[in-house]
N, CA and C of each residue as an Amber inpcrd file, in Angstrom:
protein
   300
  22.1750000 -66.5620000-137.7290000  20.8720000 -67.0820000-137.3530000
  20.1030000 -67.4310000-138.6210000  19.5010000 -68.6100000-138.6480000
  18.7160000 -69.0510000-139.7980000  17.2310000 -68.9580000-139.4480000
  16.4220000 -68.7290000-140.4680000  14.9800000 -68.5430000-140.2680000
  14.2160000 -69.6030000-141.0410000  13.0960000 -70.0550000-140.4380000
  12.3490000 -71.1730000-140.9950000  10.8450000 -70.9600000-140.8710000
  10.1400000 -71.4720000-141.8520000   8.7000000 -71.6380000-141.7570000
   8.4800000 -73.1240000-141.4910000   7.8170000 -73.4190000-140.4020000
   7.5080000 -74.8040000-140.0610000   6.0400000 -75.0300000-140.4120000
   5.8140000 -75.9430000-141.3260000   4.4570000 -76.2870000-141.7630000
   4.0930000 -77.6090000-141.0990000   3.0720000 -77.5640000-140.2590000
   2.6070000 -78.7530000-139.5530000   1.3050000 -79.1900000-140.2070000
   1.2650000 -80.4400000-140.6730000   0.0630000 -80.9800000-141.3300000
  -0.4860000 -82.1370000-140.5090000  -1.7510000 -82.0050000-140.1240000
  -2.4020000 -83.0490000-139.3290000  -2.5890000 -84.3100000-140.1560000
  -2.4280000 -85.4450000-139.5060000  -2.6880000 -86.7460000-140.1270000
  -4.0590000 -87.2810000-139.7420000  -4.6730000 -86.6530000-138.7460000
  -6.0060000 -87.0430000-138.2790000  -6.8600000 -85.7780000-138.2180000
  -8.1850000 -85.9110000-138.1780000  -9.0370000 -84.7220000-138.0920000
  -8.7520000 -83.9150000-136.8210000  -8.8110000 -82.6070000-136.9320000
  -8.5250000 -81.7130000-135.8120000  -9.3990000 -82.0250000-134.6040000
 -10.6190000 -82.4710000-134.8350000 -11.5420000 -82.7730000-133.7470000
 -11.0150000 -83.8880000-132.8440000 -10.1460000 -84.7360000-133.3640000
  -9.6010000 -85.8600000-132.5980000  -8.3440000 -85.4740000-131.8120000
  -7.9290000 -84.2120000-131.9080000  -6.6260000 -83.8270000-131.3660000
  -6.6940000 -82.8700000-130.1810000  -7.8530000 -82.6700000-129.5690000
  -8.0070000 -81.6450000-128.5340000  -6.9820000 -81.7890000-127.4110000
  -6.8490000 -82.9690000-126.8260000  -5.9170000 -83.1570000-125.7150000
  -4.4720000 -82.9820000-126.1790000  -4.1320000 -83.5450000-127.3150000
  -2.7600000 -83.4310000-127.8210000  -2.4510000 -81.9790000-128.1820000
  -3.4430000 -81.2370000-128.6720000  -3.2230000 -79.8220000-128.9910000
  -2.8570000 -79.0390000-127.7380000  -3.4900000 -79.3460000-126.6030000
  -3.1100000 -78.6760000-125.3500000  -1.6550000 -78.9810000-125.0130000
  -1.2420000 -80.2350000-125.1720000   0.1520000 -80.6230000-124.9160000
   1.0920000 -79.9050000-125.8820000   0.6960000 -79.8420000-127.1600000
   1.4960000 -79.1840000-128.1980000   1.7040000 -77.7090000-127.8570000
   0.6440000 -77.0290000-127.4450000   0.7610000 -75.6030000-127.1210000
   1.6440000 -75.3740000-125.9080000   1.5770000 -76.2540000-124.9260000
   2.4770000 -76.1570000-123.7740000   3.9200000 -76.3790000-124.2260000
   4.1260000 -77.3150000-125.1370000   5.4540000 -77.5770000-125.6990000
   5.9940000 -76.3300000-126.4110000   5.1500000 -75.6680000-127.2070000
   5.5920000 -74.4780000-127.9360000   6.0720000 -73.3850000-127.0010000
   5.4980000 -73.3030000-125.8150000   5.9280000 -72.2770000-124.8540000
   7.4260000 -72.3670000-124.5720000   7.9650000 -73.5760000-124.5520000
   9.4120000 -73.7420000-124.3560000  10.1810000 -73.1350000-125.5250000
   9.6650000 -73.2770000-126.7400000  10.3080000 -72.6660000-127.9040000
  10.3020000 -71.1480000-127.8260000   9.2140000 -70.5830000-127.3220000
   9.1690000 -69.1270000-127.1310000  10.1430000 -68.7040000-126.0400000
  10.1870000 -69.4590000-124.9480000  11.1010000 -69.1360000-123.8490000
  12.5520000 -69.1540000-124.3190000  12.8860000 -70.1110000-125.1920000
  14.2600000 -70.2380000-125.7040000  14.5690000 -69.2650000-126.8440000
  13.5780000 -68.5050000-127.3040000  13.8010000 -67.5440000-128.3770000
  13.8220000 -68.1620000-129.7630000  13.3260000 -69.3850000-129.8960000
  13.3070000 -70.0520000-131.2000000  12.1000000 -69.6500000-132.0450000
  10.9990000 -69.2910000-131.4060000   9.7440000 -69.0770000-132.1250000
   9.3080000 -67.6200000-132.0690000   8.7730000 -67.1330000-133.1940000
   8.2390000 -65.7720000-133.2640000   6.7300000 -65.7850000-133.1470000
   6.0800000 -66.6340000-133.9150000   4.6370000 -66.8000000-133.7780000
   4.2080000 -68.1350000-134.3490000   2.9870000 -68.5390000-133.9650000
   2.4630000 -69.8300000-134.3960000   0.9500000 -69.7960000-134.3050000
   0.3180000 -70.6910000-135.0510000  -1.1320000 -70.7870000-134.9700000
  -1.6760000 -71.7730000-135.9750000  -2.9580000 -72.1350000-135.7960000
  -3.5740000 -73.1090000-136.6940000  -3.8860000 -72.5090000-138.0530000
  -3.8480000 -73.3680000-139.0610000  -4.3220000 -72.9890000-140.3930000
  -5.8490000 -72.9390000-140.3470000  -6.4170000 -72.2030000-141.2490000
  -7.8730000 -72.1560000-141.3890000  -8.2230000 -72.5480000-142.8050000
  -8.9410000 -73.6270000-143.0330000  -9.4950000 -74.5280000-142.0320000
  -8.3990000 -75.2860000-141.2850000  -8.7590000 -75.8840000-140.1640000
  -7.7900000 -76.5020000-139.2620000  -7.2880000 -77.8480000-139.7860000
  -6.3430000 -77.7510000-140.7170000  -5.6980000 -78.9340000-141.2870000
  -4.2530000 -79.0600000-140.8070000  -3.8430000 -78.1440000-139.9360000
  -2.4820000 -78.1070000-139.4340000  -2.1980000 -76.7330000-138.8700000
  -0.9170000 -76.3950000-138.8130000  -0.5250000 -75.1000000-138.2760000
   0.7540000 -74.6150000-138.9190000   1.0780000 -73.3480000-138.6390000
   2.3080000 -72.7420000-139.1370000   3.0650000 -72.1170000-137.9700000
   4.3860000 -72.1920000-138.0510000   5.2530000 -71.6190000-137.0270000
   6.3630000 -70.8570000-137.7400000   6.6310000 -69.6410000-137.3090000
   7.7900000 -68.9040000-137.7900000   8.8660000 -69.0330000-136.7160000
  10.0380000 -69.5280000-137.1310000  11.0770000 -69.8850000-136.1660000
  12.4480000 -69.4380000-136.6330000  13.3840000 -69.4580000-135.6820000
  14.7880000 -69.2060000-136.0010000  15.6300000 -70.1470000-135.1600000
  16.8080000 -70.4610000-135.6620000  17.7370000 -71.3400000-134.9490000
  19.1060000 -71.1970000-135.5930000  20.0980000 -71.6920000-134.9210000
  21.4480000 -71.6770000-135.4770000  21.5510000 -72.5980000-136.6860000
  20.7150000 -73.6540000-136.7080000  20.7760000 -74.6150000-137.8160000
  19.4330000 -75.3320000-137.9340000  19.2250000 -75.9300000-139.0840000
  18.0450000 -76.7630000-139.2770000  18.0670000 -77.9200000-138.2830000
  19.2230000 -78.4980000-138.0500000  19.3380000 -79.6240000-137.1150000
  18.8670000 -79.2290000-135.7190000  19.1980000 -78.0230000-135.2730000
  18.7640000 -77.5680000-133.9500000  17.2420000 -77.4670000-133.8880000
  16.6400000 -76.9210000-134.9310000  15.1880000 -76.7650000-134.9450000
  14.4910000 -78.1280000-135.0360000  15.0230000 -79.0090000-135.8740000
  14.4510000 -80.3550000-135.9830000  14.5540000 -81.0870000-134.6430000
  15.6740000 -80.9340000-133.9670000  15.8490000 -81.5820000-132.6630000
  14.8010000 -81.0610000-131.6740000  14.5520000 -79.7570000-131.6790000
  13.5190000 -79.1960000-130.8110000  12.1650000 -79.8190000-131.1260000
  11.7770000 -79.8480000-132.3940000  10.4640000 -80.3520000-132.7780000
  10.3400000 -81.8720000-132.6570000  11.4370000 -82.5770000-132.4590000
  11.3500000 -84.0150000-132.1940000  10.5550000 -84.3050000-130.9240000
  10.4920000 -83.3430000-130.0070000   9.7560000 -83.5150000-128.7570000
   8.3390000 -82.9670000-128.8230000   7.9010000 -82.5200000-129.9820000
   6.5390000 -82.0070000-130.1410000   5.5520000 -83.1600000-129.9080000
   4.5780000 -82.9860000-129.0170000   3.5860000 -84.0390000-128.8050000
   2.8930000 -84.4860000-130.0890000   2.7230000 -83.5900000-131.0490000
   2.1490000 -84.0030000-132.3350000   3.0040000 -85.0830000-132.9870000
   4.3110000 -84.9250000-132.9150000   5.2200000 -85.9120000-133.4990000
   5.2750000 -87.1690000-132.6270000   5.3190000 -86.9810000-131.3140000
   5.3970000 -88.1230000-130.4000000   4.1650000 -89.0140000-130.4920000
   2.9930000 -88.4170000-130.7450000   1.7520000 -89.1790000-130.8960000
   1.4760000 -89.5480000-132.3560000   2.3850000 -89.1560000-133.2580000
   2.2860000 -89.4750000-134.6860000   0.9600000 -89.0240000-135.3070000
   0.5440000 -87.7840000-134.9530000  -0.7040000 -87.2500000-135.5060000
  -0.4670000 -86.1040000-136.4860000   0.8010000 -85.7350000-136.6950000
   1.1070000 -84.6480000-137.6260000   2.5100000 -84.8400000-138.1830000
   2.7460000 -84.2310000-139.3350000   4.0960000 -84.2280000-139.9050000
   4.5550000 -82.7810000-140.0220000   5.8580000 -82.5900000-139.8920000
   6.4640000 -81.2630000-139.9050000   7.3540000 -81.1130000-141.1400000
   7.2240000 -79.9840000-141.8160000   8.0940000 -79.6430000-142.9280000
   8.7810000 -78.3210000-142.5830000  10.0900000 -78.2670000-142.7930000
  10.8830000 -77.0900000-142.4570000  11.3870000 -76.4430000-143.7400000
  11.0790000 -75.1600000-143.9170000  11.5400000 -74.4260000-145.0900000
  12.3800000 -73.2520000-144.6080000  13.6520000 -73.2470000-144.9640000
  14.5190000 -72.1330000-144.5960000  14.2900000 -70.9800000-145.5680000
  14.3210000 -69.7570000-145.0490000  14.1950000 -68.5860000-145.9050000
  15.0450000 -67.4530000-145.3500000  15.2790000 -66.4600000-146.1850000
  16.0930000 -65.2920000-145.8320000  15.1700000 -64.0910000-145.6950000
  14.9240000 -63.6050000-144.4650000  14.0280000 -62.4660000-144.2810000
  14.6910000 -61.1490000-144.7210000  14.5320000 -60.8140000-145.9750000
  15.1390000 -59.6070000-146.5310000  14.3800000 -58.3580000-146.0910000
  13.0700000 -58.4150000-146.1160000  12.2360000 -57.2900000-145.6950000
  11.4360000 -57.6870000-144.4680000  11.3060000 -56.7590000-143.5110000
  10.5460000 -57.0110000-142.2840000  10.2740000 -55.6790000-141.6000000
   9.3060000 -55.6820000-140.7230000   8.9790000 -54.4820000-139.9610000
  10.1690000 -54.1080000-139.0760000  10.4570000 -52.8210000-138.9250000
  11.6140000 -52.4000000-138.1240000  11.6090000 -52.9550000-136.6970000
  10.4450000 -53.1340000-136.0950000  10.4090000 -53.6330000-134.7180000
  10.9080000 -55.0790000-134.6100000  11.0680000 -55.7680000-135.7440000
  11.5780000 -57.1370000-135.7490000  13.0880000 -57.2180000-135.9640000
  13.7620000 -56.1060000-136.1360000  15.1910000 -56.1160000-136.4790000
  16.0240000 -56.9180000-135.4880000  15.7940000 -56.7610000-134.1940000
  16.5530000 -57.4990000-133.2020000  16.3080000 -58.9950000-133.2770000
  15.0660000 -59.3790000-133.5090000  14.7320000 -60.8020000-133.5880000
  15.3460000 -61.4190000-134.8470000  15.2300000 -60.7080000-135.9720000
  15.7730000 -61.2220000-137.2310000  17.2800000 -61.3720000-137.1540000
  17.9550000 -60.4070000-136.5180000  19.4160000 -60.4660000-136.4220000
  19.9060000 -61.4300000-135.3510000  19.0030000 -61.8660000-134.4780000
  19.3930000 -62.7760000-133.4030000  19.8720000 -62.0400000-132.1650000
  19.6990000 -60.7200000-132.1310000  20.1460000 -59.9400000-130.9780000
  19.1400000 -59.9160000-129.8380000  17.9230000 -60.3410000-130.1050000
  16.9330000 -60.3800000-129.0160000  16.1570000 -61.6690000-129.0700000
């Protein structure tokens, strides 16, 4: 299992994205249901958002985010950074290993 930080950067002011943000959050629910996402939320100030994710490959995660309403409406760009979670809270062991 590979782990990623997804950095989402808005291309338009956050105030212009209210409806698309609702669509985006509904989209993220599918990622949580599939076990791809651990947590997500907006940056402060609201210039984008961050997502902690896991997938079998970068290609799998990119394919998932291809359907993000932010990308479909061309209002944000996504950057994927793979990392190796060496240290983590014990309650995350199953998620980090891919067992849960």
